[in-house]
VMD Tcl script that builds the backbone (N, CA, C; Angstrom):
set m [mol new atoms 495]
animate dup $m
set s [atomselect $m all]
$s set {name element resname resid chain x y z} {
  {N N MET 1 A 164.786 73.054 70.482}
  {CA C MET 1 A 165.382 74.167 71.697}
  {C C MET 1 A 164.424 72.885 72.361}
  {N N PRO 2 A 165.346 73.081 73.347}
  {CA C PRO 2 A 165.261 72.938 75.022}
  {C C PRO 2 A 164.170 73.522 75.048}
  {N N SER 3 A 163.291 72.558 76.040}
  {CA C SER 3 A 161.971 73.221 76.813}
  {C C SER 3 A 162.359 73.565 78.021}
  {N N GLY 4 A 163.553 72.824 78.436}
  {CA C GLY 4 A 164.003 72.653 80.100}
  {C C GLY 4 A 164.459 74.113 80.991}
  {N N PRO 5 A 165.332 74.575 80.619}
  {CA C PRO 5 A 165.805 75.909 80.800}
  {C C PRO 5 A 165.008 77.370 80.830}
  {N N SER 6 A 164.044 77.531 79.798}
  {CA C SER 6 A 163.246 78.591 80.420}
  {C C SER 6 A 162.096 78.457 80.854}
  {N N THR 7 A 161.676 77.126 81.329}
  {CA C THR 7 A 160.468 76.772 82.219}
  {C C THR 7 A 161.216 77.192 83.783}
  {N N ALA 8 A 162.859 76.856 84.130}
  {CA C ALA 8 A 163.389 77.160 84.917}
  {C C ALA 8 A 163.036 77.940 85.522}
  {N N ALA 9 A 163.401 79.373 84.232}
  {CA C ALA 9 A 163.471 80.861 84.833}
  {C C ALA 9 A 162.137 81.448 85.014}
  {N N ARG 10 A 161.197 80.500 84.770}
  {CA C ARG 10 A 159.804 81.595 84.794}
  {C C ARG 10 A 159.613 80.956 85.878}
  {N N THR 11 A 159.559 79.683 87.169}
  {CA C THR 11 A 159.503 79.564 88.367}
  {C C THR 11 A 159.588 80.488 89.296}
  {N N PRO 12 A 160.828 80.777 89.470}
  {CA C PRO 12 A 160.890 82.353 90.246}
  {C C PRO 12 A 160.075 83.155 89.815}
  {N N PHE 13 A 159.667 84.279 88.822}
  {CA C PHE 13 A 159.078 84.633 88.604}
  {C C PHE 13 A 157.549 84.925 89.095}
  {N N VAL 14 A 156.669 83.334 88.740}
  {CA C VAL 14 A 155.485 83.085 88.786}
  {C C VAL 14 A 155.909 82.435 90.782}
  {N N LEU 15 A 156.497 82.696 91.269}
  {CA C LEU 15 A 156.504 82.156 92.751}
  {C C LEU 15 A 156.787 83.964 93.132}
  {N N LEU 16 A 157.186 84.822 92.833}
  {CA C LEU 16 A 157.285 86.292 93.013}
  {C C LEU 16 A 155.734 86.523 92.750}
  {N N VAL 17 A 155.666 86.193 91.774}
  {CA C VAL 17 A 153.921 86.985 91.800}
  {C C VAL 17 A 152.961 86.504 92.506}
  {N N VAL 18 A 153.223 85.292 92.844}
  {CA C VAL 18 A 151.743 84.844 93.951}
  {C C VAL 18 A 152.422 85.126 95.331}
  {N N VAL 19 A 153.284 85.934 95.648}
  {CA C VAL 19 A 154.183 85.917 97.261}
  {C C VAL 19 A 153.383 87.436 97.050}
  {N N LEU 20 A 153.492 88.134 95.718}
  {CA C LEU 20 A 153.031 89.502 95.911}
  {C C LEU 20 A 151.458 89.404 96.438}
  {N N LEU 21 A 150.847 88.817 95.720}
  {CA C LEU 21 A 149.445 88.865 95.622}
  {C C LEU 21 A 149.010 88.594 96.598}
  {N N GLY 22 A 149.477 87.356 97.284}
  {CA C GLY 22 A 148.947 86.787 98.887}
  {C C GLY 22 A 149.343 87.685 99.291}
  {N N GLY 23 A 150.504 88.246 99.454}
  {CA C GLY 23 A 151.117 89.485 100.705}
  {C C GLY 23 A 149.948 90.523 100.479}
  {N N GLY 24 A 149.552 91.278 99.328}
  {CA C GLY 24 A 148.992 92.393 99.159}
  {C C GLY 24 A 147.572 92.040 99.327}
  {N N LEU 25 A 146.992 90.910 99.359}
  {CA C LEU 25 A 145.559 90.811 100.225}
  {C C LEU 25 A 145.485 90.310 101.420}
  {N N ILE 26 A 146.784 89.622 102.121}
  {CA C ILE 26 A 146.854 89.801 104.013}
  {C C ILE 26 A 146.725 91.086 103.962}
  {N N THR 27 A 147.465 91.888 103.324}
  {CA C THR 27 A 147.885 93.483 103.798}
  {C C THR 27 A 146.444 94.142 103.691}
  {N N LEU 28 A 145.825 93.879 102.574}
  {CA C LEU 28 A 144.537 94.142 102.697}
  {C C LEU 28 A 143.617 93.915 103.379}
  {N N LEU 29 A 143.224 92.921 103.839}
  {CA C LEU 29 A 142.392 92.550 104.594}
  {C C LEU 29 A 143.239 93.028 106.011}
  {N N LEU 30 A 144.085 92.939 106.668}
  {CA C LEU 30 A 144.186 93.287 107.667}
  {C C LEU 30 A 143.894 94.950 108.093}
  {N N LEU 31 A 144.462 95.751 106.881}
  {CA C LEU 31 A 143.860 96.957 106.711}
  {C C LEU 31 A 142.356 97.147 106.988}
  {N N ASN 32 A 141.455 95.921 106.064}
  {CA C ASN 32 A 139.887 97.001 105.997}
  {C C ASN 32 A 139.880 96.214 107.682}
  {N N SER 33 A 140.120 95.487 108.207}
  {CA C SER 33 A 139.868 95.129 109.910}
  {C C SER 33 A 140.116 96.226 110.958}
  {N N ALA 34 A 141.488 97.202 110.294}
  {CA C ALA 34 A 141.528 97.827 111.400}
  {C C ALA 34 A 140.950 98.942 111.306}
  {N N LEU 35 A 140.207 99.365 109.784}
  {CA C LEU 35 A 139.142 100.337 109.593}
  {C C LEU 35 A 138.071 100.153 110.153}
  {N N ASN 36 A 137.594 99.157 110.021}
  {CA C ASN 36 A 136.493 98.341 110.741}
  {C C ASN 36 A 136.275 98.564 111.977}
  {N N GLN 37 A 137.747 98.216 112.894}
  {CA C GLN 37 A 137.853 98.633 114.070}
  {C C GLN 37 A 137.325 100.295 114.651}
  {N N GLY 38 A 138.452 100.710 114.017}
  {CA C GLY 38 A 137.901 101.912 113.987}
  {C C GLY 38 A 136.727 103.037 113.973}
  {N N SER 39 A 136.180 102.220 112.810}
  {CA C SER 39 A 134.290 102.511 112.379}
  {C C SER 39 A 133.841 102.131 113.649}
  {N N PHE 40 A 133.615 101.089 114.356}
  {CA C PHE 40 A 133.022 100.487 115.610}
  {C C PHE 40 A 133.358 101.704 117.091}
  {N N LYS 41 A 134.161 101.264 116.913}
  {CA C LYS 41 A 135.358 102.853 117.970}
  {C C LYS 41 A 134.646 104.107 117.517}
  {N N LEU 42 A 134.576 104.935 116.588}
  {CA C LEU 42 A 134.007 105.666 116.262}
  {C C LEU 42 A 132.648 105.912 116.518}
  {N N ARG 43 A 131.624 104.369 116.005}
  {CA C ARG 43 A 130.304 105.046 116.198}
  {C C ARG 43 A 129.998 104.463 117.809}
  {N N ASP 44 A 131.025 104.105 118.804}
  {CA C ASP 44 A 130.888 104.184 120.233}
  {C C ASP 44 A 130.948 105.517 120.767}
  {N N LEU 45 A 131.735 105.768 120.490}
  {CA C LEU 45 A 132.532 107.383 121.100}
  {C C LEU 45 A 131.410 108.449 120.498}
  {N N LYS 46 A 130.687 108.247 119.298}
  {CA C LYS 46 A 129.312 109.352 118.965}
  {C C LYS 46 A 128.480 108.926 119.719}
  {N N ALA 47 A 128.180 107.598 120.376}
  {CA C ALA 47 A 126.961 107.287 120.645}
  {C C ALA 47 A 127.153 108.275 122.506}
  {N N ARG 48 A 128.636 107.604 122.626}
  {CA C ARG 48 A 128.328 108.358 124.281}
  {C C ARG 48 A 128.622 109.914 124.426}
  {N N THR 49 A 129.444 110.449 123.272}
  {CA C THR 49 A 128.333 112.051 123.027}
  {C C THR 49 A 127.432 112.303 123.085}
  {N N THR 50 A 126.625 112.030 122.302}
  {CA C THR 50 A 125.354 112.019 122.250}
  {C C THR 50 A 124.953 111.844 123.790}
  {N N GLU 51 A 124.426 110.772 124.288}
  {CA C GLU 51 A 124.611 110.376 126.143}
  {C C GLU 51 A 125.045 111.681 127.344}
  {N N LEU 52 A 126.176 112.001 126.786}
  {CA C LEU 52 A 126.607 112.594 127.404}
  {C C LEU 52 A 126.320 114.116 127.511}
  {N N THR 53 A 126.009 114.616 126.480}
  {CA C THR 53 A 125.059 116.100 125.560}
  {C C THR 53 A 123.858 115.746 126.698}
  {N N ASP 54 A 123.378 115.114 126.584}
  {CA C ASP 54 A 121.669 114.678 126.640}
  {C C ASP 54 A 121.440 114.800 127.797}
  {N N GLU 55 A 122.879 114.367 128.830}
  {CA C GLU 55 A 123.220 114.303 130.671}
  {C C GLU 55 A 123.720 115.722 130.627}
  {N N GLU 56 A 124.308 116.696 130.095}
  {CA C GLU 56 A 124.588 117.725 130.272}
  {C C GLU 56 A 123.505 119.130 129.944}
  {N N GLN 57 A 122.724 118.749 129.320}
  {CA C GLN 57 A 121.584 119.374 128.796}
  {C C GLN 57 A 120.555 119.248 129.707}
  {N N ALA 58 A 120.092 118.155 130.749}
  {CA C ALA 58 A 119.325 117.952 131.813}
  {C C ALA 58 A 120.098 118.486 133.041}
  {N N LEU 59 A 121.268 118.438 133.347}
  {CA C LEU 59 A 121.770 119.106 134.013}
  {C C LEU 59 A 121.523 120.662 134.080}
  {N N GLN 60 A 121.809 121.201 133.037}
  {CA C GLN 60 A 121.455 122.407 132.448}
  {C C GLN 60 A 120.313 122.755 133.276}
  {N N ARG 61 A 119.527 122.365 132.600}
  {CA C ARG 61 A 117.775 122.563 133.203}
  {C C ARG 61 A 117.715 122.657 134.622}
  {N N ASP 62 A 118.322 121.657 134.997}
  {CA C ASP 62 A 118.390 121.296 136.760}
  {C C ASP 62 A 118.841 122.884 136.878}
  {N N VAL 63 A 120.016 123.612 136.824}
  {CA C VAL 63 A 120.858 124.730 137.440}
  {C C VAL 63 A 119.807 125.953 136.952}
  {N N ASP 64 A 119.256 126.089 136.002}
  {CA C ASP 64 A 118.208 127.091 135.078}
  {C C ASP 64 A 116.897 127.049 136.035}
  {N N ASP 65 A 116.454 126.270 136.702}
  {CA C ASP 65 A 115.421 125.810 137.422}
  {C C ASP 65 A 115.740 126.183 138.499}
  {N N TYR 66 A 116.680 126.033 139.458}
  {CA C TYR 66 A 117.084 126.146 140.801}
  {C C TYR 66 A 117.232 127.931 140.829}
  {N N SER 67 A 117.689 128.538 139.760}
  {CA C SER 67 A 118.298 129.772 139.662}
  {C C SER 67 A 117.162 130.914 139.421}
  {N N ALA 68 A 115.958 130.167 138.752}
  {CA C ALA 68 A 114.935 131.413 138.641}
  {C C ALA 68 A 114.973 131.532 139.990}
  {N N PRO 69 A 114.273 132.973 139.744}
  {CA C PRO 69 A 113.706 134.158 140.957}
  {C C PRO 69 A 113.118 133.334 141.881}
  {N N ASP 70 A 111.767 132.752 141.217}
  {CA C ASP 70 A 110.587 131.997 141.934}
  {C C ASP 70 A 111.301 130.917 143.181}
  {N N ALA 71 A 112.367 130.270 142.388}
  {CA C ALA 71 A 112.800 129.060 143.122}
  {C C ALA 71 A 113.705 129.309 144.390}
  {N N LEU 72 A 114.143 130.086 143.677}
  {CA C LEU 72 A 115.559 131.294 144.862}
  {C C LEU 72 A 114.469 131.465 146.217}
  {N N GLU 73 A 114.019 132.811 145.478}
  {CA C GLU 73 A 112.716 133.226 146.905}
  {C C GLU 73 A 112.169 132.262 148.074}
  {N N ARG 74 A 111.200 130.741 146.571}
  {CA C ARG 74 A 111.181 130.028 147.554}
  {C C ARG 74 A 111.768 129.349 148.853}
  {N N ARG 75 A 113.228 128.886 148.374}
  {CA C ARG 75 A 114.181 128.183 148.844}
  {C C ARG 75 A 114.933 129.379 149.998}
  {N N ALA 76 A 114.910 130.546 150.047}
  {CA C ALA 76 A 114.897 131.439 150.711}
  {C C ALA 76 A 114.016 131.697 151.938}
  {N N ARG 77 A 113.032 131.769 151.641}
  {CA C ARG 77 A 111.910 131.469 152.481}
  {C C ARG 77 A 111.814 130.435 153.130}
  {N N GLU 78 A 112.077 129.404 152.968}
  {CA C GLU 78 A 112.508 127.528 153.463}
  {C C GLU 78 A 113.223 128.062 154.449}
  {N N LEU 79 A 114.519 128.904 154.121}
  {CA C LEU 79 A 115.372 129.215 155.448}
  {C C LEU 79 A 115.470 130.224 156.719}
  {N N GLY 80 A 113.979 130.966 156.179}
  {CA C GLY 80 A 113.749 132.029 157.148}
  {C C GLY 80 A 113.953 133.257 156.895}
  {N N MET 81 A 114.549 133.166 155.464}
  {CA C MET 81 A 114.680 134.619 154.993}
  {C C MET 81 A 114.082 135.613 154.675}
  {N N VAL 82 A 113.963 136.678 154.742}
  {CA C VAL 82 A 112.930 137.668 154.552}
  {C C VAL 82 A 113.461 138.613 153.145}
  {N N PRO 83 A 112.184 139.421 152.368}
  {CA C PRO 83 A 112.929 140.012 151.442}
  {C C PRO 83 A 113.325 141.883 152.635}
  {N N GLY 84 A 114.518 142.210 152.070}
  {CA C GLY 84 A 115.134 143.285 152.533}
  {C C GLY 84 A 114.509 144.601 152.001}
  {N N GLY 85 A 114.896 145.843 152.946}
  {CA C GLY 85 A 114.011 146.762 152.773}
  {C C GLY 85 A 114.331 147.583 152.298}
  {N N SER 86 A 114.104 148.742 151.866}
  {CA C SER 86 A 115.353 149.906 151.115}
  {C C SER 86 A 116.723 149.802 151.478}
  {N N PRO 87 A 117.423 149.750 150.648}
  {CA C PRO 87 A 118.580 149.880 151.470}
  {C C PRO 87 A 119.722 150.930 151.611}
  {N N ALA 88 A 120.196 151.567 152.489}
  {CA C ALA 88 A 121.008 152.341 152.899}
  {C C ALA 88 A 122.514 152.589 152.613}
  {N N PHE 89 A 122.913 153.638 151.841}
  {CA C PHE 89 A 124.503 153.182 151.424}
  {C C PHE 89 A 125.130 154.453 152.337}
  {N N LEU 90 A 126.493 153.782 152.409}
  {CA C LEU 90 A 127.518 154.845 152.747}
  {C C LEU 90 A 128.373 155.266 151.841}
  {N N ASP 91 A 128.600 157.022 151.988}
  {CA C ASP 91 A 129.576 157.516 151.034}
  {C C ASP 91 A 130.688 157.580 151.215}
  {N N PRO 92 A 132.018 158.223 150.387}
  {CA C PRO 92 A 133.088 157.603 150.531}
  {C C PRO 92 A 133.777 158.519 152.080}
  {N N ASP 93 A 132.857 159.424 151.884}
  {CA C ASP 93 A 133.475 160.028 153.501}
  {C C ASP 93 A 132.706 159.717 154.710}
  {N N GLY 94 A 131.617 158.864 154.399}
  {CA C GLY 94 A 130.770 158.039 156.301}
  {C C GLY 94 A 129.829 158.649 155.726}
  {N N LYS 95 A 129.064 159.417 155.232}
  {CA C LYS 95 A 127.482 159.758 155.473}
  {C C LYS 95 A 126.895 158.917 154.896}
  {N N VAL 96 A 125.218 158.711 155.558}
  {CA C VAL 96 A 124.575 157.622 155.476}
  {C C VAL 96 A 123.632 158.258 154.505}
  {N N ARG 97 A 123.448 157.866 152.933}
  {CA C ARG 97 A 122.299 157.955 152.218}
  {C C ARG 97 A 120.945 157.091 152.080}
  {N N GLY 98 A 120.283 157.480 152.532}
  {CA C GLY 98 A 118.992 156.599 152.452}
  {C C GLY 98 A 118.622 156.100 153.952}
  {N N GLU 99 A 117.564 155.789 154.128}
  {CA C GLU 99 A 117.210 155.381 155.316}
  {C C GLU 99 A 117.323 153.983 155.912}
  {N N ARG 100 A 118.028 153.676 157.070}
  {CA C ARG 100 A 118.011 151.978 156.906}
  {C C ARG 100 A 116.987 151.890 158.117}
  {N N SER 101 A 116.729 150.553 158.021}
  {CA C SER 101 A 115.201 150.118 158.282}
  {C C SER 101 A 115.537 148.364 158.871}
  {N N VAL 102 A 115.126 147.833 159.500}
  {CA C VAL 102 A 115.024 146.082 160.041}
  {C C VAL 102 A 114.252 145.906 158.821}
  {N N ALA 103 A 114.853 144.479 158.500}
  {CA C ALA 103 A 113.771 143.745 157.354}
  {C C ALA 103 A 112.559 143.278 158.577}
  {N N SER 104 A 111.683 143.085 158.278}
  {CA C SER 104 A 110.483 142.338 158.821}
  {C C SER 104 A 109.802 141.403 157.675}
  {N N ALA 105 A 109.059 140.126 158.580}
  {CA C ALA 105 A 109.056 139.492 158.048}
  {C C ALA 105 A 107.525 139.476 157.035}
  {N N PRO 106 A 106.809 139.317 156.212}
  {CA C PRO 106 A 105.530 139.556 156.159}
  {C C PRO 106 A 104.672 138.700 156.934}
  {N N PRO 107 A 103.262 139.111 156.798}
  {CA C PRO 107 A 102.439 137.673 157.974}
  {C C PRO 107 A 102.354 136.749 156.896}
  {N N GLU 108 A 102.770 135.773 157.787}
  {CA C GLU 108 A 102.543 134.820 158.016}
  {C C GLU 108 A 100.867 134.128 157.417}
  {N N PRO 109 A 101.099 133.016 156.254}
  {CA C PRO 109 A 99.678 132.838 155.241}
  {C C PRO 109 A 98.773 131.991 156.553}
  {N N SER 110 A 97.449 131.500 156.770}
  {CA C SER 110 A 97.190 130.709 157.748}
  {C C SER 110 A 97.752 129.377 157.736}
  {N N PRO 111 A 97.865 128.318 159.001}
  {CA C PRO 111 A 98.243 126.976 158.355}
  {C C PRO 111 A 97.299 125.917 157.527}
  {N N SER 112 A 98.642 124.969 156.804}
  {CA C SER 112 A 97.534 124.579 156.543}
  {C C SER 112 A 96.979 123.432 157.079}
  {N N PRO 113 A 95.747 122.605 156.693}
  {CA C PRO 113 A 95.286 121.713 157.559}
  {C C PRO 113 A 95.916 120.520 157.968}
  {N N THR 114 A 96.726 120.256 157.009}
  {CA C THR 114 A 97.967 118.967 156.973}
  {C C THR 114 A 99.344 119.331 157.408}
  {N N PRO 115 A 99.797 119.211 158.813}
  {CA C PRO 115 A 101.268 119.515 158.622}
  {C C PRO 115 A 102.303 118.823 157.890}
  {N N PRO 116 A 103.305 119.757 157.338}
  {CA C PRO 116 A 104.290 119.152 156.201}
  {C C PRO 116 A 105.378 118.136 157.387}
  {N N ARG 117 A 105.516 116.876 156.474}
  {CA C ARG 117 A 105.906 115.924 156.581}
  {C C ARG 117 A 107.385 116.066 157.236}
  {N N THR 118 A 107.737 114.988 158.712}
  {CA C THR 118 A 108.907 115.223 158.964}
  {C C THR 118 A 109.646 113.803 158.712}
  {N N PRO 119 A 111.079 114.160 158.241}
  {CA C PRO 119 A 111.724 112.766 158.009}
  {C C PRO 119 A 111.820 111.684 159.718}
  {N N ALA 120 A 111.327 110.631 159.601}
  {CA C ALA 120 A 111.379 109.956 161.202}
  {C C ALA 120 A 112.511 109.553 161.139}
  {N N GLY 121 A 113.724 109.843 162.127}
  {CA C GLY 121 A 115.063 108.627 162.268}
  {C C GLY 121 A 114.390 107.584 163.266}
  {N N PRO 122 A 115.367 106.861 163.259}
  {CA C PRO 122 A 115.581 105.930 163.829}
  {C C PRO 122 A 115.304 105.857 165.599}
  {N N GLY 123 A 114.225 105.117 165.981}
  {CA C GLY 123 A 113.456 105.268 167.298}
  {C C GLY 123 A 113.108 106.028 167.455}
  {N N THR 124 A 112.498 107.348 166.282}
  {CA C THR 124 A 111.091 108.203 166.881}
  {C C THR 124 A 110.445 107.956 166.445}
  {N N ASN 125 A 109.212 108.443 167.749}
  {CA C ASN 125 A 107.612 107.934 167.342}
  {C C ASN 125 A 107.207 109.247 166.831}
  {N N THR 126 A 106.620 109.257 165.565}
  {CA C THR 126 A 106.058 109.983 164.776}
  {C C THR 126 A 104.317 110.209 165.093}
  {N N SER 127 A 103.991 109.486 165.581}
  {CA C SER 127 A 102.519 109.662 166.153}
  {C C SER 127 A 102.305 110.331 167.247}
  {N N GLN 128 A 103.035 110.778 168.201}
  {CA C GLN 128 A 102.650 111.412 169.452}
  {C C GLN 128 A 103.647 112.355 169.308}
  {N N ASN 129 A 103.072 113.889 169.463}
  {CA C ASN 129 A 103.583 114.698 169.305}
  {C C ASN 129 A 104.406 115.451 168.589}
  {N N PRO 130 A 104.436 115.460 167.400}
  {CA C PRO 130 A 105.271 116.025 166.411}
  {C C PRO 130 A 106.252 116.918 167.065}
  {N N PRO 131 A 107.533 116.814 166.485}
  {CA C PRO 131 A 108.190 117.725 167.230}
  {C C PRO 131 A 108.249 119.171 166.662}
  {N N GLN 132 A 108.411 120.236 167.097}
  {CA C GLN 132 A 108.300 121.958 166.669}
  {C C GLN 132 A 109.484 122.090 166.229}
  {N N SER 133 A 109.525 122.888 165.041}
  {CA C SER 133 A 110.435 123.755 164.553}
  {C C SER 133 A 111.553 124.375 165.361}
  {N N THR 134 A 112.711 124.916 165.187}
  {CA C THR 134 A 113.655 125.089 166.187}
  {C C THR 134 A 113.730 126.456 166.224}
  {N N ALA 135 A 112.796 127.101 165.156}
  {CA C ALA 135 A 112.467 128.617 165.076}
  {C C ALA 135 A 111.331 129.094 166.156}
  {N N GLN 136 A 110.767 127.762 166.572}
  {CA C GLN 136 A 109.732 127.981 167.365}
  {C C GLN 136 A 109.988 127.746 168.822}
  {N N ASN 137 A 111.209 127.052 168.685}
  {CA C ASN 137 A 111.624 126.346 170.208}
  {C C ASN 137 A 112.865 127.424 170.713}
  {N N ALA 138 A 113.189 128.211 170.068}
  {CA C ALA 138 A 114.238 128.927 170.238}
  {C C ALA 138 A 114.234 129.796 171.455}
  {N N PRO 139 A 112.501 130.819 171.524}
  {CA C PRO 139 A 112.335 131.391 172.417}
  {C C PRO 139 A 112.223 130.947 173.437}
  {N N GLN 140 A 111.325 130.032 172.928}
  {CA C GLN 140 A 110.929 128.595 174.702}
  {C C GLN 140 A 112.439 128.564 175.381}
  {N N GLN 141 A 113.786 128.294 174.527}
  {CA C GLN 141 A 115.178 127.347 174.906}
  {C C GLN 141 A 115.296 128.452 175.537}
  {N N ASN 142 A 115.800 129.624 175.251}
  {CA C ASN 142 A 115.899 131.063 176.181}
  {C C ASN 142 A 115.302 131.233 177.062}
  {N N ALA 143 A 114.151 131.365 177.086}
  {CA C ALA 143 A 113.180 131.794 178.358}
  {C C ALA 143 A 113.447 130.830 179.595}
  {N N GLN 144 A 113.598 129.192 178.731}
  {CA C GLN 144 A 114.157 128.899 180.289}
  {C C GLN 144 A 115.218 128.563 180.720}
  {N N GLN 145 A 116.389 129.335 180.139}
  {CA C GLN 145 A 117.953 129.677 180.576}
  {C C GLN 145 A 117.436 130.111 181.261}
  {N N SER 146 A 117.206 131.145 180.693}
  {CA C SER 146 A 117.540 132.800 181.470}
  {C C SER 146 A 116.563 133.398 181.962}
  {N N PRO 147 A 115.347 133.457 182.872}
  {CA C PRO 147 A 114.108 133.846 183.232}
  {C C PRO 147 A 114.301 135.268 183.581}
  {N N ALA 148 A 115.501 136.005 183.880}
  {CA C ALA 148 A 115.411 137.386 184.613}
  {C C ALA 148 A 115.844 138.134 183.229}
  {N N ALA 149 A 116.364 137.452 181.803}
  {CA C ALA 149 A 117.047 138.050 180.784}
  {C C ALA 149 A 115.848 139.237 180.044}
  {N N PRO 150 A 116.481 140.170 179.631}
  {CA C PRO 150 A 115.318 140.701 179.019}
  {C C PRO 150 A 114.878 140.611 177.482}
  {N N PRO 151 A 113.379 140.673 177.616}
  {CA C PRO 151 A 113.184 139.994 176.305}
  {C C PRO 151 A 113.778 140.214 174.998}
  {N N SER 152 A 114.173 139.400 174.134}
  {CA C SER 152 A 114.719 139.708 172.847}
  {C C SER 152 A 113.995 140.209 171.683}
  {N N ALA 153 A 114.884 140.449 170.558}
  {CA C ALA 153 A 113.937 141.225 169.864}
  {C C ALA 153 A 113.306 139.949 169.002}
  {N N PRO 154 A 111.659 140.302 168.250}
  {CA C PRO 154 A 111.358 139.539 167.793}
  {C C PRO 154 A 112.414 138.417 166.556}
  {N N PRO 155 A 112.068 137.559 166.287}
  {CA C PRO 155 A 112.811 136.739 165.506}
  {C C PRO 155 A 112.697 137.009 164.046}
  {N N SER 156 A 111.979 137.713 163.924}
  {CA C SER 156 A 111.298 138.444 162.257}
  {C C SER 156 A 112.475 139.578 162.010}
  {N N ALA 157 A 112.879 140.136 163.381}
  {CA C ALA 157 A 113.857 140.726 163.282}
  {C C ALA 157 A 115.291 140.910 163.099}
  {N N THR 158 A 115.598 140.137 163.156}
  {CA C THR 158 A 116.807 139.272 163.485}
  {C C THR 158 A 117.309 138.032 162.084}
  {N N ALA 159 A 116.119 137.971 161.641}
  {CA C ALA 159 A 116.156 136.769 160.658}
  {C C ALA 159 A 116.972 137.637 159.274}
  {N N PRO 160 A 117.785 136.598 158.841}
  {CA C PRO 160 A 119.019 137.257 157.760}
  {C C PRO 160 A 117.561 137.855 156.675}
  {N N THR 161 A 118.667 138.508 155.634}
  {CA C THR 161 A 117.727 138.967 154.189}
  {C C THR 161 A 117.815 138.877 153.156}
  {N N THR 162 A 117.320 138.965 152.217}
  {CA C THR 162 A 117.428 138.264 150.890}
  {C C THR 162 A 117.495 140.001 150.257}
  {N N SER 163 A 117.663 139.815 148.690}
  {CA C SER 163 A 118.138 140.954 148.585}
  {C C SER 163 A 116.684 141.931 147.711}
  {N N GLY 164 A 116.003 141.178 147.677}
  {CA C GLY 164 A 114.418 141.430 147.450}
  {C C GLY 164 A 114.131 141.736 146.008}
  {N N ARG 165 A 115.470 141.041 144.924}
  {CA C ARG 165 A 115.202 140.845 143.527}
  {C C ARG 165 A 114.007 139.891 143.299}
}
mol reanalyze $m
mol bondsrecalc $m
mol representation Tube
mol addrep $m
């Protein structure tokens, strides 16, 4: 029997098997690379999520600190607000229930030996005569502008009030 025709029939089959195996290996390599790339991206996204979660928690702590009752009271006092007295209510028929009163500031504590620092702008000299606060300047300015005007109510009577909570 001649051996020529049987080897010629095997060659296309062997080439087909080699091409299929090579294509499978190349496809497997590409798939593995895509999965690795996805895992790197997933790791980066998890790290970013952790970072953003930490930032959110820090911001929430700041919000909680600023909304604490003692912090709100301190900032309100810094703005010149005073606690309100007992409230008066209006009934639907227009009658007033309760006694209305003017909010008054509690007595000021004695001034500290060191005055608070004020930010100095360009061209200001902080070593000589520090500026007074605007609340202290307001009555002086009113007196200078209209000396014949009747005395106004004390600043504590016109100060904005807090709810007293």
